[in-house]
C-alpha positions in Angstrom: 23.8 -7.0 13.2 20.5 -6.7 11.5 16.8 -6.5 12.6 13.7 -7.0 10.5 11.1 -4.2 10.3 8.0 -5.3 8.8 6.0 -2.6 6.5 3.8 -0.6 8.5 0.0 -0.8 7.6 -0.6 2.1 9.8 0.7 4.8 12.0 -0.9 4.6 15.8 -1.0 8.3 16.8 -2.1 8.2 20.5 -3.6 11.3 22.1 -4.4 12.4 25.6 -7.6 14.8 26.7 -8.4 16.2 29.6 -12.4 16.0 30.6 -14.0 17.9 33.6 -13.3 17.2 36.5 -10.1 15.2 36.3 -10.4 12.4 34.0 -8.2 11.6 31.3 -8.9 10.0 28.1 -6.7 9.0 25.6 -8.0 8.6 21.6 -6.1 6.5 19.3 -5.8 7.4 15.6 -4.7 5.6 12.7 -2.2 7.8 10.2 -1.7 6.2 7.0 2.2 6.2 6.1 1.9 6.6 2.3 -0.4 9.8 3.0 3.2 11.6 3.8 4.8 10.9 0.8 4.6 11.9 -2.7 3.4 9.1 -5.3 5.4 10.1 -8.7 8.6 7.6 -8.9 11.6 9.1 -6.9 9.3 11.0 -4.6 11.5 14.4 -5.1 9.5 17.7 -5.2 10.2 21.4 -5.6 12.0 22.4 -2.0 9.2 24.9 -1.5 6.1 22.0 -1.9 8.5 19.6 0.4 9.1 22.3 3.1 5.4 23.2 3.3 3.5 22.5 6.2 -0.3 21.5 5.8 -2.6 21.7 8.4 -4.8 18.6 8.7 -7.9 17.4 10.8 -7.0 14.6 13.1 -8.9 11.6 11.8 -11.7 9.8 14.0 -10.0 7.5 16.7 -10.5 3.8 16.4 -10.6 3.5 19.8 -11.1 5.8 23.4 -9.3 4.6 26.3 -9.4 5.9 29.9 -7.2 5.0 33.1 -8.5 3.0 35.8 -8.5 6.0 38.4 -9.3 9.6 37.3 -6.1 11.4 35.7 -3.5 8.9 36.4 -1.2 8.5 33.3 -0.7 5.5 31.0 1.8 3.9 28.6 1.4 2.7 25.5 3.8 0.3 23.0 2.6 -0.9 19.9 3.9 -4.5 19.4 3.2 -8.1 17.7 4.6 -9.2 14.2 1.9 -7.4 12.4 2.9 -4.2 14.4 -1.2 -3.7 14.9 -1.5 -4.5 18.4 -1.7 -1.8 21.3 -0.8 -2.5 24.8 -1.8 0.1 27.6 -0.5 0.2 31.6 -1.5 2.7 34.0 0.2 3.9 37.2 -1.0 1.3 39.3 -0.1 -1.4 36.8 -3.6 -2.6 35.4 -2.9 -3.9 31.7 -4.7 -4.5 28.9 -4.3 -5.3 24.8 -6.0 -3.6 21.9 -6.0 -5.7 19.0 -6.5 -3.3 15.8 -6.7 -6.6 13.4 -9.7 -8.3 15.4 -11.2 -4.8 17.0 -11.2 -6.2 20.2 -9.6 -5.3 23.9 -8.3 -8.4 25.8 -7.6 -7.9 29.7 -3.8 -8.7 30.4 -2.4 -9.4 34.2 -1.3 -6.5 36.1 2.4 -5.5 36.4 4.1 -6.8 39.4 5.8 -3.6 39.6 3.9 -1.0 38.2 6.0 1.7 36.4 5.6 5.4 35.9 7.7 6.2 32.9 9.6 3.7 31.6 11.2 2.1 28.5 9.0 0.0 26.5 10.2 -2.1 23.9 8.4 -5.1 22.0 10.7 -7.8 21.2 9.1 -10.2 19.0 5.6 -11.0 20.6 7.0 -10.2 23.9 7.2 -6.8 25.9 10.1 -5.3 27.8 10.0 -2.8 30.3 12.6 -1.0 32.0 12.7 1.2 34.9 14.1 4.7 33.9 16.2 4.9 36.2 16.9 1.6 37.0 16.0 0.6 41.0 18.9 -0.9 42.2 16.9 -3.2 45.0 13.6 -3.7 42.7 12.3 -5.1 39.7 14.3 -3.2 37.0 13.1 -4.8 34.0 10.0 -7.0 33.5 8.5 -8.7 30.4 5.3 -9.5 29.4 5.9 -13.0 27.9 3.7 -15.3 25.3 3.8 -18.4 26.7 1.9 -21.3 24.6 0.8 -24.3 26.7 0.7 -28.2 25.3 -2.7 -27.4 24.8 -1.7 -24.7 22.3 -3.6 -21.9 24.3 -1.9 -19.0 24.4 -1.4 -16.7 27.5 0.2 -13.7 28.2 2.0 -13.6 31.5 4.6 -11.2 33.3 7.9 -12.6 33.8 11.3 -11.3 35.6 14.1 -10.1 34.2 17.7 -9.6 35.8 18.4 -5.6 36.6 21.2 -4.1 34.4 24.5 -4.5 36.1 24.9 -0.8 36.5 21.7 -0.8 38.3 23.8 -0.7 41.6 25.7 2.2 41.8 29.6 1.7 42.1 29.6 4.0 45.9 27.0 5.6 47.7 28.0 9.1 46.7 26.7 8.2 43.1 23.9 9.7 41.2 21.4 7.1 40.3 20.0 9.4 37.7 23.5 8.7 35.8 21.9 5.1 35.2 19.2 6.7 33.2 18.5 5.1 29.6 19.7 7.5 27.4 19.4 5.5 23.8 18.6 2.2 22.8 17.9 -0.3 19.8 16.7 -3.6 19.3 19.5 -5.6 17.5 18.5 -8.6 15.6 15.4 -10.5 17.2 16.3 -11.0 20.6 19.1 -8.3 21.8 18.4 -5.2 23.5 21.1 -2.4 23.3 20.8 0.5 26.1 23.1 3.3 26.6 23.4 4.4 30.3 25.0 7.7 31.0 28.8 7.0 32.1 28.2 3.0 32.5 28.5 2.8 28.7 26.2 0.3 26.7 24.7 -3.2 27.8 23.1 -5.6 25.8 20.2 -7.4 26.9 20.1 -11.2 25.2 16.2 -11.7 25.9 16.6 -15.4 24.7 19.5 -16.4 26.7 18.7 -19.2 29.5 19.5 -18.3 32.8 18.9 -19.3 36.6 17.6 -16.0 38.3 15.3 -16.0 41.4 13.8 -12.8 43.2 11.6 -13.1 45.9 10.9 -16.7 45.0 10.1 -16.7 41.7 12.4 -18.4 38.9 13.5 -16.6 35.7 14.8 -18.7 32.7 15.6 -16.0 30.0 17.5 -12.7 30.2 21.2 -12.2 30.6 22.7 -8.6 30.5 26.4 -8.3 28.9 28.9 -5.5 28.5 28.9 -4.2 24.9 31.7 -1.5 25.4 32.5 1.6 27.7 31.3 4.3 25.0 27.5 5.5 24.4 25.3 5.2 21.4 25.1 8.2 19.1 21.7 8.7 19.6 19.0 9.8 21.8 16.0 7.9 22.4 15.2 4.8 20.1 17.2 4.0 16.9 16.1 1.6 14.2 18.0 -0.2 11.7 17.4 0.4 7.9 18.4 -3.4 6.3 18.4 -1.6 2.6 21.0 1.0 3.6 23.1 -1.4 6.6 23.0 1.5 9.0 21.0 2.5 12.2 19.3 5.8 11.9 18.1 7.8 14.9 18.3 11.6 16.3 21.4 13.2 17.7 22.4 12.7 21.4 23.0 16.4 21.2 20.4 17.6 19.1 17.1 16.3 18.1 17.0 18.6 15.0 20.2 16.3 13.2 19.1 12.9 11.9 21.9 10.5 11.9 23.1 7.1 10.3 25.4 5.1 12.1 27.5 1.8 11.1 27.2 -0.4 14.8 29.8 -3.1 12.8 32.4 -0.8 14.1 33.0 -0.4 17.7 32.5 2.8 19.2 29.6 3.5 16.3 30.8 5.6 13.7 28.1 8.2 12.4 28.3 7.7 8.7 25.8 10.5 7.4 24.0 13.6 8.9 21.0 15.9 7.8 20.2 18.8 9.8 17.1 21.0 9.5 14.5 19.2 11.4 13.2 22.0 13.4 10.0 22.9 14.6 8.8 26.5 13.3 8.7 29.0 16.2 4.9 29.5 15.9 4.2 25.8 16.7 7.1 25.6 19.3 6.8 27.1 22.8 8.1 24.2 24.6 10.5 21.6 25.0 10.1 19.5 21.5 9.7 15.9 21.7 11.1 13.9 18.9 10.5 10.3 17.5 11.9 8.4 14.7 9.4 5.9 13.4 11.1 3.2 10.5 8.4 2.4 7.7 10.0 -1.2 7.0 10.5 -0.5 3.5 12.0 1.5 0.7 14.4 3.5 3.3 11.2 5.4 4.3 10.8 6.7 7.7 8.3 9.3 9.9 9.8 12.1 11.8 7.1 13.2 14.7 7.6 15.9 16.6 5.1 17.1 19.5 5.3 20.4 21.4 2.9 23.5 21.9 1.9 26.0 19.8 1.5 29.9 20.7 -1.7 29.5 22.1 -0.4 26.8 24.5 -2.2 24.2 22.6 -0.6 20.6 21.9 0.3 20.0 18.3 2.1 17.2 16.5 4.1 17.5 13.1 4.5 14.2 11.0 7.2 14.3 8.3 7.9 11.9 5.8 11.5 11.5 4.6 12.8 9.0 2.2 16.9 8.0 2.5 18.5 6.6 -1.0 21.7 6.1 -2.3 22.9 9.4 -3.9 24.3 9.9 -7.7 27.5 8.3 -6.6 26.2 5.1 -5.2 28.0 5.1 -2.1 26.5 8.4 -0.1 23.1 8.6 1.0 20.9 11.3 0.4 17.7 12.4 2.4 14.8 13.6 0.6 11.8 15.2 2.7 8.4 14.5 1.7 5.0 15.9 3.1 4.8 17.5 6.3 1.2 17.6 8.5 0.7 19.6 11.3 -2.3 18.1 14.0 -3.4 21.0 16.3 -5.2 21.4 19.3 -4.9 17.6 20.2 -5.7 17.7 23.7 -8.6 20.1 23.2 -11.8 19.2 25.2 -13.9 20.9 22.6 -12.0 18.6 19.6 -15.0 16.1 19.3 -13.6 12.9 19.6 -17.0 11.4 17.9 -20.4 11.4 17.8 -20.7 8.9 20.9 -18.8 8.6 24.1 -17.4 5.1 24.2 -15.5 2.7 27.2 -12.5 0.8 26.6 -14.7 -2.1 25.0 -15.9 0.0 22.1 -14.3 1.1 18.5 -15.8 4.2 17.2 -14.4 4.2 13.3 -16.0 5.1 10.0 -18.6 2.0 9.3 -18.0 -0.5 6.7 -20.4 -1.0 4.2 -22.0 -3.8 6.2 -21.9 -2.0 9.4 -24.0 0.4 7.2 -26.4 -2.2 5.8 -27.0 -3.7 9.0 -27.8 -0.4 10.9 -30.2 1.1 7.8 -32.3 -2.5 8.1 -32.1 -2.3 11.8 -33.9 1.1 11.4 -36.1 0.7 8.9 -38.1 -2.2 10.4 -41.6 -1.4 11.0 -41.1 1.6 8.4 -42.9 2.5 5.1 -39.0 3.7 3.8 -35.8 1.7 3.6 -33.0 3.9 3.6 -29.4 3.0 2.1 -26.7 4.4 3.0 -23.3 4.2 1.0 -20.0 4.7 2.9 -18.6 8.2 2.6 -15.2 9.2 1.2 -12.7 7.8 3.9 -10.5 9.6 6.2 -7.5 7.9 5.2 -8.3 8.7 1.1 -5.8 11.4 -0.1 -8.5 12.0 -2.8 -11.4 12.3 -0.2 -11.5 16.4 -1.1 -12.0 15.8 -4.6 -14.3 13.3 -3.9 -16.8 15.2 -1.8 -16.6 18.1 -3.9 -17.8 16.4 -6.8 -20.7 14.7 -4.8 -21.5 17.9 -3.6 -21.7 19.8 -7.0 -23.4 17.0 -8.3 -26.0 16.9 -5.1 -25.1 13.3 -4.7 -25.7 12.1 -0.9 -24.6 9.3 0.8 -28.5 8.4 2.3 -30.8 7.1 0.0 -34.7 6.9 1.5 -36.7 4.2 -1.0 -40.2 4.1 -0.5 -41.3 0.6 0.1 -44.3 1.8 -2.4 -41.9 2.5 -4.8 -42.7 1.1 -8.9 -39.8 -0.7 -10.4 -39.3 2.3 -12.7 -38.8 4.6 -9.9 -36.4 2.1 -7.7 -34.3 2.1 -11.0 -33.9 5.8 -11.0 -32.9 5.8 -7.5 -30.4 3.2 -8.2 -28.9 5.3 -10.9 -28.3 8.1 -8.3 -26.8 5.5 -6.2 -24.7 4.4 -9.1 -23.3 7.9 -9.5 -22.3 8.2 -5.8 -20.5 5.0 -5.7 -18.4 5.8 -9.0 -17.2 8.7 -7.3 -16.5 6.9 -4.1 -14.3 4.6 -6.0 -12.6 7.2 -8.5 -8.8 6.5 -8.8 -6.4 9.7 -9.2 -6.3 9.1 -13.0 -10.3 9.0 -13.0 -10.4 12.2 -11.2 -7.9 13.6 -13.6 -10.0 13.0 -16.6 -13.5 13.1 -15.1 -13.8 16.9 -15.9 -17.6 17.9 -16.2 -18.4 14.3 -16.5 -18.8 13.7 -12.7 -21.7 10.9 -13.8 -19.5 8.2 -15.1 -19.0 5.5 -16.0 -15.5 6.4 -15.8 -13.8 3.0 -16.6 -14.9 -0.6 -16.6 -12.9 -1.3 -13.3 -14.9 1.6 -11.4 -18.0 0.5 -12.8 -17.4 -3.1 -11.4 -16.3 -1.8 -7.9 -19.4 0.4 -7.6 -21.9 -2.0 -8.8 -20.6 -4.8 -6.2 -20.6 -2.4 -3.5 -24.2 -1.8 -4.1 -25.1 -5.4 -4.5 -23.3 -6.1 -1.3 -25.1 -3.5 0.4 -28.3 -4.8 -0.7 -27.9 -8.5 -0.1 -27.0 -7.1 3.6 -30.6 -5.6 3.6 -32.3 -8.2 2.3 -31.5 -10.8 5.3 -33.4 -8.8 7.6 -35.8 -7.2 5.5 -39.6 -7.6 6.1 -41.8 -9.0 3.0 -42.7 -5.3 1.7 -39.2 -4.1 2.2 -37.8 -7.3 0.3 -40.1 -6.8 -2.9 -38.5 -3.5 -3.6 -34.9 -4.4 -2.8 -35.3 -7.2 -4.7 -36.0 -5.1 -7.7 -32.5 -3.1 -6.7 -30.8 -6.4 -6.7 -32.0 -7.8 -10.1 -31.3 -4.6 -11.9 -27.8 -4.5 -10.2 -26.8 -8.1 -11.7 -28.3 -7.2 -15.0 -26.2 -4.1 -15.3 -23.1 -6.2 -14.7 -23.9 -8.8 -17.1 -23.5 -6.0 -19.5 -19.9 -5.2 -18.2 -17.6 -6.3 -21.1 -19.6 -8.2 -23.3 -17.2 -8.4 -26.3 -14.4 -10.3 -24.3 -15.2 -13.5 -26.3 -15.3 -11.9 -29.3 -12.0 -10.6 -28.9 -9.9 -14.0 -28.3 -10.6 -17.0 -30.5 -10.5 -20.9 -28.9 -7.9 -22.6 -30.3 -7.9 -26.5 -30.6 -4.7 -27.6 -29.1 -3.8 -30.6 -27.2 -3.2 -29.5 -23.6 -2.9 -32.7 -21.6 0.0 -31.3 -19.6 -2.1 -28.4 -18.5 -5.0 -31.1 -17.4 -2.0 -32.9 -15.7 -1.2 -29.7 -13.9 -5.2 -29.1 -12.8 -5.3 -32.6 -11.5 -2.2 -32.4 -9.6 -3.6 -29.1 -7.9 -6.8 -30.9 -6.9 -4.4 -33.5 -5.3 -3.4 -30.9 -3.0 -6.6 -29.1 -2.6 -7.3 -27.0 -5.3 -11.1 -26.5 -5.9 -12.1 -25.2 -9.4 -14.9 -24.2 -11.6 -12.4 -23.6 -14.3 -10.4 -25.5 -17.1 -7.4 -24.6 -19.2 -7.8 -23.6 -22.7 -5.8 -21.9 -25.6 -6.3 -18.5 -27.3 -5.1 -17.4 -30.5 -2.3 -14.7 -29.9 -2.8 -15.0 -26.0 -1.8 -18.7 -25.4 -2.9 -20.3 -22.2 -6.3 -19.2 -20.4 -8.9 -20.4 -18.1 -12.5 -20.8 -19.1 -15.7 -21.4 -16.6 -17.1 -25.0 -16.7 -19.9 -24.0 -15.6 -22.1 -20.8 -15.4 -20.5 -19.0 -12.4 -22.2 -16.1 -10.8 -21.1 -13.1 -8.9 -20.0 -13.8 -5.9 -19.0 -17.2 -6.4 -15.8 -18.4 -6.0 -14.0 -19.8 -9.2 -10.9 -20.9 -7.9 -9.5 -21.7 -4.4 -5.7 -22.3 -3.9 -4.8 -23.8 -0.1 -2.1 -21.8 1.3 0.0 -24.9 1.5 0.6 -25.0 -2.3 1.6 -21.1 -2.7 5.4 -20.6 -3.3 6.4 -18.1 -0.8 9.2 -17.0 1.6 7.9 -19.8 3.6 9.5 -22.2 1.6 12.6 -20.4 1.0 13.5 -20.2 4.7 13.3 -23.5 4.8 15.8 -24.5 2.5 19.7 -24.6 2.4 19.9 -22.0 0.4 18.1 -19.7 2.8 20.8 -20.6 5.2 23.7 -19.3 2.4 21.8 -16.1 1.5 20.2 -14.9 5.1 23.7 -13.3 5.9 23.8 -11.2 2.4 22.5 -7.9 3.1 22.2 -6.4 0.0 20.0 -9.5 -1.1 16.1 -9.0 -0.9 13.6 -11.7 -0.1 12.4 -11.3 -3.6 15.9 -12.2 -5.4 16.3 -15.4 -2.9 12.9 -16.2 -4.0 14.2 -15.9 -7.9 17.2 -17.6 -7.1 15.2 -20.6 -5.7 12.8 -20.9 -8.1 15.9 -21.4 -10.9 17.1 -24.4 -8.3 13.7 -25.9 -7.9 12.8 -25.8 -11.6 15.6 -28.6 -12.2 15.2 -30.5 -8.9 13.1 -33.7 -9.9 12.3 -34.5 -6.3 10.7 -31.1 -6.0 7.0 -30.8 -4.8 6.2 -28.1 -7.6 7.8 -30.1 -10.3 4.2 -30.4 -12.2 4.1 -26.8 -11.9 7.6 -26.1 -13.3 7.3 -28.4 -15.9 4.0 -26.8 -17.3 5.7 -23.4 -17.3 6.8 -22.1 -20.9 10.4 -22.1 -21.8 10.1 -18.4 -22.6 7.8 -15.9 -21.2 8.2 -13.4 -24.4 8.2 -10.5 -22.3 9.6 -7.1 -23.1 12.4 -8.1 -21.3 13.3 -10.5 -23.9 12.9 -8.3 -26.9 15.4 -8.4 -30.0 17.5 -6.2 -31.6 14.7 -5.8 -34.6 12.2 -5.1 -31.9 14.2 -2.6 -30.1 15.2 -0.8 -33.0 10.9 -0.7 -33.7 10.7 1.1 -30.6 13.6 3.7 -30.9 11.9 7.0 -30.3 9.5 5.9 -27.8 10.0 6.0 -23.9 9.5 2.3 -23.9 12.7 1.9 -25.6 14.7 3.6 -22.8 12.7 1.8 -20.4 13.9 -1.6 -21.6 17.1 -0.8 -22.4 17.7 0.2 -18.5 15.9 -2.4 -17.3 18.1 -5.4 -19.4 21.4 -3.4 -18.1 20.0 -3.2 -14.7 19.0 -7.2 -14.8 22.6 -7.7 -16.3 24.2 -5.9 -13.6 22.3 -7.7 -10.9 23.6 -11.3 -12.5 27.1 -10.4 -12.9 27.1 -9.0 -9.1 25.6 -12.3 -7.8 25.5 -15.1 -9.3 29.1 -16.0 -10.4 30.3 -15.4 -6.6 27.5 -17.6 -5.5 28.7 -20.5 -7.4 32.1 -19.8 -6.6 31.3 -19.8 -2.8 28.8 -22.6 -2.2 29.2 -24.9 -5.2 27.2 -27.6 -4.0 24.0 -25.0 -4.0 24.3 -22.8 -6.9 25.4 -25.3 -10.0 26.7 -23.4 -12.6 25.0 -24.9 -15.5 21.5 -23.8 -13.6 22.8 -20.4 -12.6 23.2 -19.0 -16.0 22.2 -15.7 -17.6 19.5 -17.5 -19.8 17.9 -19.0 -16.5 18.5 -16.1 -14.4 16.1 -13.8 -17.5 13.7 -16.9 -17.3 13.4 -16.9 -13.8 13.2 -13.0 -13.7 10.3 -12.8 -16.5 8.3 -15.9 -14.5 8.5 -14.0 -11.0 7.4 -10.5 -12.8 4.7 -12.0 -14.9 3.2 -14.5 -12.6 3.6 -13.5 -9.2 0.8 -12.1 -6.8 0.9 -9.8 -3.7 -0.9 -11.9 -1.0 -1.3 -11.4 2.7 -1.0 -14.9 4.4 -2.5 -16.2 6.9 0.3 -14.9 9.2 -0.9 -11.1 8.4 2.4 -10.5 6.2 2.1 -9.1 3.0 4.3 -11.0 0.5 5.2 -11.4 -3.4 3.8 -15.2 -3.9 3.9 -17.7 -7.0 0.0 -19.2 -7.0 0.2 -22.6 -9.1 -3.0 -22.6 -11.5 -4.0 -19.3 -10.9 -1.4 -17.9 -13.0 -3.0 -19.1 -16.0 -5.8 -16.6 -15.8 -5.3 -13.7 -18.2 -5.5 -9.8 -17.7 -8.2 -7.4 -18.9 -9.2 -3.9 -18.5 -12.8 -5.6 -18.1 -11.8 -8.8 -15.5 -14.2 -11.0 -13.5 -11.9 -11.3 -11.0 -11.3 -8.0 -9.3 -10.6 -8.7 -5.5 -8.1 -11.0 -4.6 -5.0 -11.1 -2.4 -5.5 -12.1 1.0 -5.8 -15.5 2.7 -9.0 -16.6 4.5 -8.7 -17.1 7.9 -11.2 -20.0 8.2 -10.4 -22.3 5.3 -6.2 -21.2 5.0 -7.0 -20.7 1.4 -6.6 -18.1 -1.2 -10.0 -17.2 -2.8 -11.0 -15.7 -6.4 -14.6 -14.4 -6.2 -16.2 -13.2 -9.5 -17.3 -9.7 -9.7 -19.3 -10.2 -12.7 -20.7 -13.0 -14.1 -18.8 -15.8 -16.2 -21.1 -18.1 -18.5 -19.5 -21.7 -19.0 -17.5 -22.0 -22.2 -16.4 -18.2 -21.9 -12.9 -17.2 -21.1 -12.5 -16.0 -17.4 -10.2 -12.8 -16.9 -8.1 -11.5 -13.8 -7.1 -8.2 -12.9 -3.8 -8.0 -13.0 -3.8 -4.2 -11.8 -4.1 -0.6 -13.2 -1.3 -0.7 -15.6 -0.1 0.7 -18.6 0.4 -1.0 -22.0 4.2 0.0 -21.6 4.2 -2.0 -18.2 2.2 -4.9 -19.4 4.7 -5.2 -22.5 7.8 -5.0 -20.2 6.5 -7.7 -17.8 3.8 -9.6 -19.0 4.8 -9.3 -22.9 1.1 -8.2 -24.3 -0.9 -5.5 -25.0 -4.6 -5.4 -23.9 -7.0 -5.6 -26.9 -9.4 -3.0 -25.4 -9.2 0.5 -24.7 -7.1 0.6 -21.7 -7.5 3.9 -19.5 -4.0 3.4 -18.0 -2.2 4.5 -21.6 -1.8 7.9 -21.2 1.3 10.2 -21.9 2.7 12.6 -19.2 3.9 15.8 -19.7 6.1 17.6 -17.5 4.8 21.5 -17.3 5.6 24.5 -15.2 3.0 24.7 -12.3 3.8 27.6 -10.6 0.9 29.8 -12.3 -1.6 27.1 -11.5 -0.7 27.3 -7.6 -1.9 31.1 -8.2 -5.1 30.3 -10.1 -8.0 30.6 -7.8 -10.4 29.1 -10.1 -12.7 26.5 -8.7 -11.7 23.4 -10.2 -13.4 19.8 -9.3 -9.6 18.3 -9.5 -6.8 20.7 -8.3 -4.7 22.0 -11.5 -1.4 22.0 -9.4 0.1 18.9 -10.3 3.6 18.4 -11.3 3.0 16.2 -14.2 0.1 16.7 -16.7 -1.5 13.9 -18.7 -3.4 12.9 -22.1 -4.7 9.8 -23.2 -6.8 8.7 -26.3 -9.8 11.1 -27.0 -12.0 8.8 -28.3 -12.4 7.9 -24.5 -13.6 11.4 -23.8 -17.3 12.4 -24.1 -16.6 16.2 -24.5 -15.6 16.7 -28.2 -16.7 20.2 -28.3 -15.7 23.8 -26.5 -14.7 24.4 -23.8 -13.1 20.6 -23.5 -12.6 19.4 -27.0 -12.0 16.2 -25.8 -8.8 17.0 -23.7 -8.3 16.8 -19.9 -9.8 19.9 -17.7 -6.7 19.9 -15.6 -4.5 20.4 -18.8 -6.4 22.8 -20.2 -7.1 24.7 -17.1 -3.1 24.6 -16.7 -2.5 26.4 -20.3 -5.3 29.0 -19.6 -3.9 30.5 -16.8 -0.3 29.9 -18.4 -1.4 31.9 -21.4 -3.5 33.9 -19.3 -6.6 33.3 -21.1 -9.0 31.9 -18.7 -12.4 30.5 -20.3 -14.7 33.2 -18.5 -18.2 33.1 -19.8 -18.7 37.1 -19.0 -16.3 37.8 -21.6 -17.2 38.5 -25.4 -17.6 35.3 -27.4 -14.7 36.6 -29.5 -12.4 36.7 -27.2 -13.6 33.2 -25.5 -12.9 32.0 -29.1 -9.2 33.7 -29.4 -8.2 32.4 -25.9 -9.3 28.9 -26.8 -7.6 29.2 -29.9 -4.3 30.0 -28.3 -4.6 26.7 -26.0 -5.4 24.6 -29.2 -2.6 25.8 -31.2 -0.4 25.3 -28.2 -1.2 21.8 -28.0 -0.4 21.5 -31.7 2.7 22.6 -31.5 3.6 20.2 -28.5 2.2 17.3 -30.3 2.9 17.6 -33.8 6.6 17.1 -33.1 5.9 14.1 -31.1 4.0 12.5 -34.0 6.5 12.9 -36.3 8.9 11.6 -34.1 7.1 8.5 -34.6 7.4 8.3 -38.1 4.6 7.3 -40.4 3.3 3.3 -39.7 5.6 0.8 -40.6 4.9 -1.4 -43.9 5.7 -4.3 -42.1 4.0 -7.8 -42.8 2.5 -8.3 -39.4 1.5 -12.1 -40.2 5.8 -12.9 -41.3 7.7 -10.8 -38.4 8.6 -12.1 -35.1 6.5 -12.3 -31.8 8.6 -9.1 -30.5 8.9 -7.1 -33.7 4.8 -7.6 -34.0 4.4 -6.6 -30.3 6.8 -3.8 -30.4 5.4 -2.2 -33.8 1.7 -2.4 -31.8 2.9 -0.2 -29.1 4.6 2.3 -31.5 0.7 2.1 -33.3 -0.8 2.8 -30.1 1.4 5.8 -29.2 0.5 7.2 -32.7 -2.8 6.7 -32.7 -3.2 8.5 -29.1 -0.9 11.5 -30.0 -3.0 11.7 -33.4 -6.0 11.6 -31.8 -5.1 14.6 -29.5 -3.7 16.6 -32.9 -6.9 15.9 -34.5 -9.4 17.0 -31.9 -7.1 20.1 -31.2 -7.7 20.6 -35.7 -11.2 19.8 -35.5 -11.5 22.4 -32.4 -10.0 25.0 -34.5 -12.1 24.5 -37.3 -15.2 24.8 -35.1 -13.6 28.3 -33.8 -13.7 29.5 -37.3 -17.4 28.1 -38.5 
């Protein structure tokens, strides 16, 4: 008894506003679900922080709507497979659809019988409206269905559905309101369960074909049946969380209590209950309306509560909560994350946007294309062309810190460029634009280590993202620019390309080509081309790195190096077409990723497989950290990686023992014992860990996939390919465009993501040869002093975990930074009560710095001693795993040693 809930990309908050004299407006705002959760693993935070209610500004609306007549109320429902379509109806039954993915509005047929406040539920691509309470003599249930004609033209139409059996009172004295819907839920893919007062619980099978007529209209689907005389233990809508095999919702008696219930037993049994979801009195001067939204992944929910504050203004509180197994592995524990409060939702003086718009307009933050096009149009006939960079997004959790850096460095988003500018003047302005773009693209780690260096470059990846953004804006401006503007814009474009060429120039020096037979790999390319693969790359072998791909011709920025048709991508779509899926689909404890892993184990040994060539060219051993032997693990002893690898291997062994033997016994024809061995299971795990990619398919679903051919590209901190992972809807293919040029014969690198060395060893089996900015050592320090610190830092110092990395990456070697991150120094200075105050006498400043540096030495010297001296192994003769383990330990030793050296040098500076 399950229902799939796709991961939500956004929460849609609808706000009603009043306009003089009697006009209601409805604005729709996007709330990113991840903003409600802490980012660290596990998400647990101190109770004081988790309980804090933070004020948040309402994001700019994505669309503004208003009813067809004055202040008539409107109803909204979110539906569609991607949960990105909003249907709105007014009291007169007029309806229309807003598709957020397309940014477009479409008219819908009007309801046959308008409803004032119905229960609305999305079932697949259809929407059901239930009168509440039901009308015993009218149309109690209506459905807006997607009907696809023989010409494949999709059209929405209204369909009548039989009324629920309880719609007609048992006798004339019965109270019709006794049939009001108190709780409801979508069970499976097509059953709608509702509890209606004393009538009990009923189920509407939306797929059941029946014959039903009302006023001459025939209906072919929808049949009601009695589930039981009992009521569901919830109020309002309940949601199913597949990962916990439970239904979640608010108690039918108290909306401050969240419940989990098991519907396998009837009447349902409440298995867990959590209290404390109250609204503070200051924000609750009226009745509270509570809603629970399952976010579709990881046991995460959003709790939304709406009320009025002390001044009578509408207010909304959104809380992120996470339900996960407790330590005992049986009970469920609930963790509260962040809570944001949005106030003044209905205020007329709370600006909606700079423009007033009808339902067909969509005011939102301009994309770089819209910005460039607007500036180009404004510049026509002018002596100045204005280049505008997008400001930090409202959805960016680092927006505040980025804006503070931009303001402190006096970096604007608008850059007027006189058409008479010389090449030198144009390049000076370009430097400022690059500085601003770098800040806009900073991630959390780059913000942490930026310190006083607010100009960058902060990392190779950041530099590539910044330059590519500017190149796209300039290219768009060139399309509509006049001849005078084209001259100066061309100067900027040429300079950006030159700078992109300078990024990562040493890649080819770091990997040496090997002369090796690669007929098998060439066969893979030919197989791919036969199935529609387009490639400007060819396969080669590299010393110490194995296979990789080199450019067969010069490839420029924006050019497509590789194009893979969607039909050649291995995803859950293939899994669902196999007999294995029929055997596994009813196992609630198994994830889609695990199903794909098992599917690949069998497909590898299937001679008739479409992907036989792909599997035959895969290595027999992936040599990741998961395959480390005893000697390699012994070499890692004393490092965090040792613990991580041991836990990972134990988890995989447990997963195999609980899964494969049972499947081999229950389905021997599908799961053959000679194929589903531990060695093959580990091989499949390493295959998916090291070769899979997250891809948004043409259906709009984000899923884990294997991409034949593309998996041959090696990772680099200075990649050529940064942005990929979404199927092109026009060509139905996955494209890999270049973010920096790649010359013929040079290796073409792909970014596997922002990963540390330990992650790359564990799941990919290598360490980057370049300096990796994501190789950090976390430090768990008390932050209570930081939260009382009133100093104005570019980056907040109230962090749960501080960190360090190799000081060779820092540009500030002397005081007051000493090559160390500013947030860490600020924390220690506050903790030791020795702030770096320039107004203090020089002797006091030196003494304060001395205390901080000596504290750091006392922290890191034992860590360095724990790693021991460099091992005297002959690196040429040891096995691959021992060599990799020793290299990782050398890296950690180098990082910690650099911290100790910087602190020691700092003390020497203070003494000189």
